[in-house]
C-alpha positions as CSV (number, residue, x, y, z in Angstrom):
1,M,-3.0,-23.5,-24.9
2,R,-3.2,-20.5,-23.1
3,K,-1.5,-20.6,-19.7
4,K,-3.4,-19.9,-16.2
5,G,-0.8,-19.0,-14.1
6,I,-0.8,-15.8,-14.6
7,L,-1.2,-15.1,-10.6
8,I,1.4,-17.5,-9.7
9,P,4.3,-14.9,-9.4
10,C,3.2,-13.7,-5.7
11,V,4.6,-13.6,-2.5
12,F,2.5,-15.0,0.5
13,F,2.5,-13.4,3.9
14,L,0.2,-12.9,7.0
15,L,-2.4,-9.7,6.9
16,Q,-3.6,-9.3,10.0
17,A,-6.9,-7.6,10.2
18,C,-6.6,-8.0,13.9
19,C,-3.7,-9.3,16.2
20,N,-4.0,-11.1,19.4
21,G,-0.2,-11.5,19.8
22,P,2.6,-9.2,20.6
23,M,1.7,-7.0,17.8
24,A,-1.7,-6.5,19.2
25,P,-0.8,-2.7,20.6
26,L,-0.3,-1.9,17.7
27,A,-2.4,-3.4,15.4
28,K,-4.6,-1.4,18.5
29,E,-3.3,2.1,17.8
30,L,-3.3,1.7,13.7
31,K,-7.3,0.4,14.2
32,S,-8.2,3.7,15.9
33,Y,-7.4,5.5,12.6
34,G,-9.2,3.4,10.4
35,Y,-5.9,1.4,9.4
36,T,-5.3,-2.5,9.5
37,L,-2.2,-3.6,10.4
38,Y,0.6,-5.7,8.0
39,E,2.5,-8.4,9.6
40,P,5.1,-7.9,8.9
41,P,5.6,-4.7,7.3
42,R,6.5,-4.3,3.7
43,T,8.8,-2.0,1.8
44,N,6.6,-2.4,-1.4
45,R,2.9,-3.0,-0.5
46,G,1.7,0.6,-0.6
47,P,-1.2,2.5,-2.4
48,G,-1.9,0.6,-5.6
49,W,-0.9,-2.6,-4.3
50,T,-3.6,-5.2,-5.6
51,F,-4.5,-8.4,-4.1
52,R,-6.7,-11.2,-3.3
53,M,-7.7,-13.6,-0.6
54,V,-7.1,-17.4,-1.0
55,R,-7.4,-20.3,1.3
56,T,-3.5,-21.9,2.1
57,F,-3.3,-26.1,3.0
58,D,-3.5,-25.4,6.9
59,G,-6.6,-23.6,6.5
60,R,-5.2,-19.8,7.2
61,T,-6.7,-17.6,4.5
62,V,-3.6,-15.3,3.3
63,P,-3.6,-12.8,0.6
64,M,-2.0,-13.4,-2.9
65,T,-0.7,-10.3,-5.3
66,V,-2.9,-9.7,-8.1
67,C,-0.6,-6.9,-9.5
68,E,2.0,-5.3,-7.8
69,N,0.8,-1.5,-8.8
70,L,-2.7,-1.0,-10.0
71,Y,-0.9,2.6,-11.3
72,P,2.5,1.7,-11.7
73,D,3.4,5.4,-13.3
74,V,1.3,7.4,-10.5
75,D,3.3,9.3,-7.6
76,L,2.1,8.8,-4.3
77,V,0.7,12.0,-2.0
78,D,1.1,12.4,1.4
79,G,-1.8,11.4,3.5
80,N,-4.1,13.9,4.9
81,L,-4.1,11.8,8.4
82,S,-1.4,13.9,10.9
83,L,0.0,10.8,12.4
84,P,2.3,11.3,15.8
85,Q,5.1,9.5,16.2
86,L,4.2,5.8,17.4
87,S,5.0,5.1,21.6
88,T,4.4,2.1,21.2
89,K,6.8,-0.7,21.2
90,S,6.7,-4.1,20.4
91,T,8.3,-7.5,21.5
92,V,8.6,-10.4,19.3
93,D,10.4,-13.4,18.9
94,G,13.4,-13.1,16.9
95,S,12.5,-15.3,13.7
96,V,9.7,-12.9,13.4
97,A,11.7,-9.6,13.7
98,V,13.8,-10.9,11.5
99,D,11.3,-12.0,8.7
100,F,10.6,-7.9,9.0
101,L,13.8,-7.5,7.8
102,E,13.3,-9.3,4.5
103,G,15.5,-7.8,1.6
104,L,17.9,-6.2,3.9
105,L,19.5,-9.2,5.3
106,K,22.1,-11.3,3.2
107,D,20.8,-14.4,4.7
108,I,17.4,-14.9,6.6
109,G,18.2,-18.5,7.7
110,G,21.6,-17.5,8.7
111,A,20.4,-14.3,10.9
112,K,17.9,-16.5,12.9
113,A,20.6,-19.4,13.1
114,S,23.0,-16.4,14.6
115,L,20.3,-15.2,17.2
116,S,19.1,-18.6,18.4
117,A,22.9,-19.8,18.8
118,N,23.3,-16.5,21.1
119,S,20.3,-17.4,23.1
120,I,18.3,-14.4,21.4
121,K,14.7,-15.4,21.7
122,K,13.0,-11.8,21.6
123,L,13.6,-8.7,20.1
124,T,12.0,-5.3,21.1
125,I,10.9,-2.8,18.3
126,S,10.3,0.7,18.0
127,W,8.7,2.2,15.8
128,G,9.9,5.6,14.7
129,Q,8.1,8.7,13.0
130,V,5.7,7.4,11.0
131,S,3.6,9.2,8.1
132,S,0.5,8.2,5.7
133,K,0.4,7.5,2.1
134,E,-2.3,7.8,-0.3
135,L,-3.4,7.4,-4.2
136,P,-4.1,10.9,-6.1
137,E,-7.4,11.9,-5.8
138,E,-7.5,11.6,-9.7
139,R,-6.7,7.8,-9.4
140,K,-9.3,7.1,-6.8
141,F,-12.8,5.6,-7.2
142,T,-15.8,5.0,-5.3
143,E,-19.3,3.1,-5.3
144,K,-20.3,5.8,-8.3
145,G,-17.5,4.5,-10.1
146,E,-14.8,6.6,-11.7
147,I,-13.2,6.2,-15.1
148,R,-9.8,5.3,-14.4
149,A,-6.7,3.9,-16.6
150,I,-4.6,1.5,-14.9
151,G,-0.9,-0.3,-16.0
152,A,-1.2,-3.0,-18.6
153,P,-0.1,-5.6,-16.5
154,C,-3.4,-5.6,-14.0
155,A,-5.4,-4.9,-16.9
156,A,-4.8,-8.5,-18.6
157,V,-5.1,-9.7,-15.0
158,L,-8.7,-8.1,-14.2
159,K,-10.0,-9.2,-17.9
160,E,-9.1,-12.8,-17.0
161,L,-10.8,-12.4,-13.7
162,K,-13.4,-11.2,-14.8
163,D,-13.8,-13.8,-17.9
164,R,-13.6,-16.6,-15.4
165,G,-16.4,-14.7,-12.7
166,E,-13.7,-14.5,-10.0
167,L,-13.5,-10.3,-10.2
168,A,-16.1,-9.0,-7.5
169,G,-16.1,-9.8,-4.0
170,N,-12.3,-11.2,-3.9
171,L,-10.2,-8.3,-4.8
172,F,-9.1,-5.6,-3.1
173,I,-6.6,-2.3,-3.9
174,V,-4.8,-0.5,-0.9
175,Q,-5.7,2.9,-1.5
176,Q,-4.2,4.5,1.6
177,A,-1.0,3.1,3.9
178,I,0.9,4.2,7.0
179,L,5.1,4.0,6.2
180,A,7.5,4.2,9.3
181,N,10.6,5.8,8.3
182,E,13.0,3.8,10.7
183,L,12.9,0.9,13.1
184,S,15.0,0.4,16.3
185,Y,15.8,-3.0,17.5
186,E,17.2,-3.7,20.7
187,T,17.2,-7.6,22.7
188,S,15.0,-8.5,25.4
189,D,16.8,-11.4,26.5
190,D,19.2,-12.1,29.7
191,S,21.8,-12.9,27.6
192,G,21.9,-9.6,25.6
193,K,21.9,-7.4,28.7
194,K,24.4,-8.9,30.5
195,G,26.5,-8.4,27.6
196,E,27.3,-11.8,26.6
197,L,26.4,-12.0,23.1
198,K,29.3,-13.2,20.8
199,A,29.0,-9.8,18.2
200,S,26.6,-7.2,18.0
201,L,23.0,-7.6,17.3
202,K,24.1,-5.8,13.7
203,K,26.6,-8.0,12.9
204,L,24.6,-11.3,13.8
205,L,21.8,-10.1,11.8
206,N,24.6,-9.8,9.0
207,F,23.0,-7.0,7.0
208,E,23.3,-6.0,3.2
209,A,26.0,-3.6,2.6
210,N,23.3,-1.0,1.0
211,A,21.0,-1.6,3.9
212,K,20.7,1.7,6.3
213,A,21.4,-0.1,9.5
214,T,23.5,1.6,12.3
215,E,24.6,0.2,15.4
216,I,23.4,2.1,18.8
217,T,24.7,-0.2,20.7
218,Q,26.0,-4.1,21.0
219,T,22.2,-4.7,21.8
220,S,20.8,-2.5,19.8
221,L,20.9,-1.0,16.0
222,Q,18.7,1.7,14.2
223,I,17.0,0.8,10.7
224,K,16.3,3.8,8.1
225,E,14.6,1.5,5.7
226,P,10.9,2.6,5.0
227,R,8.2,-0.3,5.8
228,Y,4.9,-0.3,5.5
229,I,3.2,-0.8,8.7
230,G,-0.7,-0.7,8.1
231,Y,-3.1,0.3,4.9
232,I,-6.7,1.0,4.0
233,A,-8.2,-1.3,1.3
234,I,-10.8,-0.6,-1.3
235,A,-13.1,-3.7,-2.2
236,L,-13.8,-3.8,-6.1
237,L,-16.8,-4.0,-7.3
238,E,-16.8,-4.4,-10.5
239,W,-14.3,-3.1,-13.5
240,A,-16.0,-2.0,-16.6
241,P,-13.9,-1.3,-19.6
242,T,-14.7,1.7,-21.4
243,G,-12.7,1.2,-24.8
244,L,-12.5,5.3,-24.7
245,L,-8.9,5.5,-24.0
246,G,-7.5,1.8,-24.5
247,P,-7.7,-1.2,-23.4
248,E,-6.3,-0.6,-19.9
249,S,-9.2,2.6,-19.2
250,A,-12.5,1.5,-17.5
251,K,-14.9,2.5,-15.2
252,L,-13.4,1.1,-11.1
253,Y,-16.1,0.6,-8.9
254,G,-15.1,0.2,-5.2
255,R,-15.9,0.6,-1.4
256,R,-13.7,1.1,1.5
257,L,-13.6,-1.4,3.9
258,S,-13.4,-1.0,7.4
259,P,-10.7,-3.1,9.6
260,D,-13.4,-5.2,11.3
261,E,-14.8,-6.2,8.2
262,L,-11.3,-7.0,6.9
263,A,-11.1,-9.1,9.9
264,K,-14.3,-11.1,8.3
265,I,-12.7,-12.0,5.2
266,T,-9.1,-13.2,6.6
267,Q,-11.3,-15.4,9.3
């Protein structure tokens, strides 16, 4: 029997089209450039990432990975958008700040427990230099449709979705994204400011050995690990295999979505 679990290996996280919490200033600044905020930032959600929206048991609408990269062998290019250094600082719950560092810490749960044991409830994040990345022009597509060869795994998933009538209307591809090259963390609780920590913030978080985290003071650190913080998505309208250049070649039709349109989708 053919497996229906082709979409199961995925990662759930909140994809904020609009944000009213501590990330609101950053969301507002990104929106002014036409980008939607990722919350939390991620290392592997750049141009080419393909996802669909699903409803969770608690009623939230969240993205589910359809395939990691529509064009796995294509090098990204620098975007045309010239971005200043983000001046925005975000003060978030310690547990949220820890989630931002997924893949860099030895133990996410242990890091959260260490912050709690030291009465660190809030961390302030400063965003360093940012840049925009996008797919090369020969890989982009519009409502008019363009013939594009995509990765075999993605083609298999798209074929299954098309056969089930679930392709158009709920499939999205990141075409452009904003990359933050570094983050700075600092405690914003009295315990940290008064020097009452049992260990430095870096030691409390317990980074992996290869993580590029540098202690600045006992209560602050700098992390030079790129993270995507914002994106522009294309709604896939149709995928029509041509058979001209192999099974992965097809005509792709898509329409760029504004942050407000994405906000309606995620409500």
